[in-house]
DRENVO-210000 format. One record per residue (C-alpha): x negated, y, z; residue number from 1. Coordinates in steps of 0.05 Angstrom, whole numbers, always signed. Each point is the difference from the previous one (the first is absolute). Example, Ala and Ser with C-alpha at 12.3 -4.5 7.8 and 13.67 -1.06 7.14 Angstrom:
<pts>
-246	-90	+156	1
-27	+69	-13	2
</pts>
This chain:
<pts>
+45	+1301	-1716	1
+33	-19	-57	2
-33	+3	-66	3
+48	+55	-17	4
-29	+64	+4	5
+12	+85	-15	6
-61	+53	-11	7
-16	+47	+37	8
+13	+56	-59	9
+80	-15	+5	10
+5	-6	+68	11
-30	+69	+4	12
+43	+22	-55	13
+62	-18	+23	14
-16	+37	+87	15
-28	+57	-49	16
-68	-7	+37	17
-56	+46	+3	18
-62	-40	-33	19
-76	+15	+42	20
-36	-37	-38	21
+26	+17	-79	22
-68	-28	-31	23
+26	-73	+11	24
+48	-39	-38	25
+62	-9	+40	26
+30	-59	-43	27
-58	-51	+10	28
+16	+5	+87	29
+57	-48	+7	30
+48	-9	+62	31
+13	-65	+19	32
+33	+4	+67	33
+70	+51	+16	34
-33	-2	+73	35
-36	+71	+24	36
-53	+9	+50	37
-23	+54	+46	38
-84	-9	+5	39
+3	+37	+73	40
-37	-70	+32	41
-40	-11	-59	42
-35	+70	-5	43
-6	-20	+79	44
-52	-60	-30	45
+45	-51	+10	46
+13	-46	-56	47
+24	-68	+16	48
+72	-16	-31	49
-17	+58	-52	50
+60	-2	-46	51
-43	+36	-54	52
+42	-15	-53	53
+62	+54	+22	54
-11	+70	-19	55
-34	+35	+60	56
+46	+71	+26	57
-35	+54	+46	58
+38	+46	+32	59
-9	+51	+55	60
-32	-54	+50	61
-58	-30	-47	62
-16	+65	-19	63
-12	+38	+60	64
-34	-62	+30	65
-37	-12	-53	66
-29	+84	+2	67
-20	-17	+70	68
-51	-41	-20	69
-76	+27	-22	70
-10	-3	-82	71
-42	-46	+17	72
+46	-45	+26	73
+57	+20	-50	74
-44	-26	-45	75
-16	-68	+29	76
+79	-10	+1	77
+24	+24	-68	78
-58	-35	-24	79
+15	-71	+38	80
+76	+19	-7	81
-9	+4	-83	82
-42	-61	-10	83
+66	-33	-3	84
+47	-9	-47	85
+49	+36	+6	86
+56	+23	-42	87
-10	+79	+12	88
+14	+45	+58	89
+52	+54	+1	90
-5	+55	+41	91
+57	+41	+38	92
+27	+57	+21	93
-36	+41	-52	94
-67	-27	+32	95
-64	+22	-41	96
-48	-64	+5	97
-65	+24	-2	98
-57	+9	-53	99
-35	-61	+34	100
+61	-46	+3	101
+16	+17	-65	102
-78	-24	-29	103
-3	-64	+36	104
+71	-7	-28	105
-22	+15	-72	106
-66	-50	+11	107
+41	-67	+28	108
+58	+18	-58	109
+46	+7	+60	110
+54	+51	-27	111
+15	+62	+49	112
+80	+39	-4	113
+32	+50	+37	114
+69	+14	+15	115
+38	+50	+41	116
+59	-30	+35	117
-12	-28	+71	118
-31	-64	+9	119
+54	-51	+23	120
+54	+38	-41	121
-52	-6	-67	122
-19	-85	+36	123
+77	-11	-5	124
+3	+18	-73	125
-66	-42	-23	126
+25	-66	+24	127
+64	+19	-33	128
-28	+14	-61	129
-54	-59	-1	130
+50	-47	+14	131
+42	+18	-47	132
-57	+0	-50	133
-29	-66	+21	134
+61	-35	+5	135
+11	-76	-32	136
+31	+29	-73	137
+37	-35	-52	138
+36	+23	-67	139
+72	-22	-19	140
+26	+13	-67	141
+67	+42	+27	142
+32	+73	+8	143
-19	+37	+61	144
+58	+52	+21	145
+20	+39	+60	146
+80	-6	+14	147
+16	+43	+62	148
-65	-7	+37	149
-4	-73	-14	150
-43	-40	-45	151
+30	-32	-56	152
-47	-63	-31	153
+44	-11	-67	154
-28	-72	-42	155
+20	-40	-47	156
-25	-30	-66	157
-29	+63	-55	158
+59	+28	-32	159
+52	-10	+50	160
+18	+77	+11	161
-50	+7	+52	162
-23	+62	-31	163
+65	+24	-13	164
+27	-15	+70	165
-52	+42	+30	166
+13	+69	-54	167
+69	-1	+17	168
-19	+7	+74	169
-45	+57	-10	170
+46	+30	-39	171
+55	-8	+64	172
-50	+34	+27	173
-46	-48	+49	174
-73	-10	-15	175
-53	-50	-46	176
-62	-35	+30	177
-24	-33	-44	178
+26	-48	-65	179
-18	-72	-34	180
-67	+11	+59	181
+5	-4	+70	182
-49	-10	+46	183
+12	-23	+57	184
-35	+4	+56	185
+13	-21	+77	186
-20	+51	+47	187
+21	-50	+66	188
+43	-62	+10	189
+62	+39	-11	190
-5	+39	-52	191
-14	+18	-73	192
-23	+51	-37	193
+17	+12	-80	194
-46	+48	-40	195
-9	+5	-73	196
-72	-16	-47	197
-28	+70	-15	198
+9	-10	-84	199
+66	-3	+14	200
+28	+41	+47	201
+68	+33	-6	202
-1	-32	-62	203
+71	-46	-41	204
-3	-46	-57	205
+67	+4	-24	206
+10	-57	-58	207
+14	+35	-66	208
-18	+75	+23	209
-76	-18	+21	210
-36	+41	+58	211
+31	+54	+49	212
-32	+46	+48	213
+59	+6	+56	214
-39	+60	+49	215
-1	+33	-72	216
+69	-10	-19	217
+36	-7	+61	218
-56	+44	+46	219
-35	-16	+60	220
+63	-12	+52	221
+9	-66	-38	222
-67	-28	+9	223
-32	-35	+64	224
-72	-22	+11	225
+17	-55	+48	226
+48	-44	+33	227
+20	-49	+54	228
+35	-67	-32	229
+58	-3	+23	230
+51	-42	-42	231
-7	-42	-52	232
+47	-5	-60	233
-8	-60	-55	234
+27	+12	-60	235
+30	-67	-42	236
+31	-24	-54	237
+73	-8	+17	238
+10	-77	-3	239
+75	-15	+4	240
-6	-76	+43	241
-47	+35	+40	242
+13	+13	+78	243
-5	+76	+26	244
+5	+21	+64	245
+67	+43	+5	246
-6	+9	+72	247
-68	+19	+27	248
+6	-36	+76	249
-65	-30	-11	250
-66	+45	-18	251
-33	-30	-60	252
-83	+16	+3	253
-65	+9	-46	254
-67	-9	+22	255
-53	+50	-13	256
-80	-7	+37	257
+36	-41	+54	258
+55	+52	+14	259
+76	-9	-22	260
+44	+53	-24	261
+68	-7	-15	262
+22	-27	-70	263
+69	+4	-37	264
+8	-39	-61	265
+45	+45	-54	266
+19	-32	-50	267
+8	+40	-69	268
+61	-3	-52	269
+20	+80	-45	270
+33	+57	+37	271
-21	-25	+66	272
-39	+75	+26	273
-63	-21	+31	274
-23	+64	+26	275
+74	+6	+45	276
-14	-70	+24	277
-63	+13	+23	278
+10	+73	+33	279
+60	-41	+40	280
-47	-66	+14	281
-53	+52	+27	282
+52	+43	+35	283
+24	-75	+27	284
-67	-21	+30	285
-6	+61	+34	286
+62	-8	+32	287
-20	-82	+13	288
-68	+37	+39	289
+37	+48	+37	290
+57	-66	+39	291
+52	+1	-54	292
+17	-58	-42	293
+55	+1	-43	294
+0	-69	-14	295
-3	-20	+61	296
+57	+49	+18	297
+49	-42	-45	298
-17	-63	+24	299
+9	+28	+72	300
+75	+34	-32	301
+7	-63	-26	302
-1	-38	+55	303
+32	+28	+44	304
+64	+11	-53	305
+2	-79	+6	306
-11	+5	+81	307
+62	+32	-10	308
+39	-40	-40	309
-25	-60	+34	310
+33	+32	+67	311
+65	+17	-40	312
+16	-69	-21	313
-13	-34	+67	314
+48	+54	+31	315
</pts>
């Protein structure tokens, strides 16, 4: 169990869950584990190795079994089950929990929720949601934009032109995720998801103009809540004596939360169209993922040409 937690209230809101224990404050109940449990064995009275920190899911199997028991046996099993520090219990398939269970849940401060979705479908969605909410998170100064389906994070010093580049990309039909602050969550060993803090969502700061609301000015098709981070473009002032990569044969990487992301350093000079360069970088990165590398193809052609000329000279 990690120190990261999410409230039952937020999960109930995200997954549109019905609350049967309406007098209970769900914001005070915290979930610390992204795993879930179906308590069939626990309802049979077996509590060895019981993962009480997990959300408990009740489906048709558990419900049909408990209904076979007498009222006295049900009360005994419910009471023993609720003594543990369970985050919450969720009933699937529109199964209505009986009044006895709700009463015992309220007495033990265990929220009881419900959904109409099938058990397997809901468990998959719940695990995915909890995994995202409980993922390790850091904040990075930058801009995150969805360009042709690729998550492009633009970083660099303040005032270098990150927000202006993002605004031009938005005008060209791409989508803004966040400006100024990017919240990065590590979903797994290969996936980083970027989101915006609630307070600054869909806002862009432009020096000399102020704050603009992208969603209001350009429409909902120009914004997005979250995006996988596929590529980082680091803007920096152009230096005459600096050695910049002109071929791209070897990828450079930057590391966030232990995950490596391809990173391109882009020197800034007057007249460079950052939006067009970002579009080209996004398409080129996507092409590489599909198995084609333009730099390697050029290198292959050069080597083939050298070999051909060498053979001609030998003749």
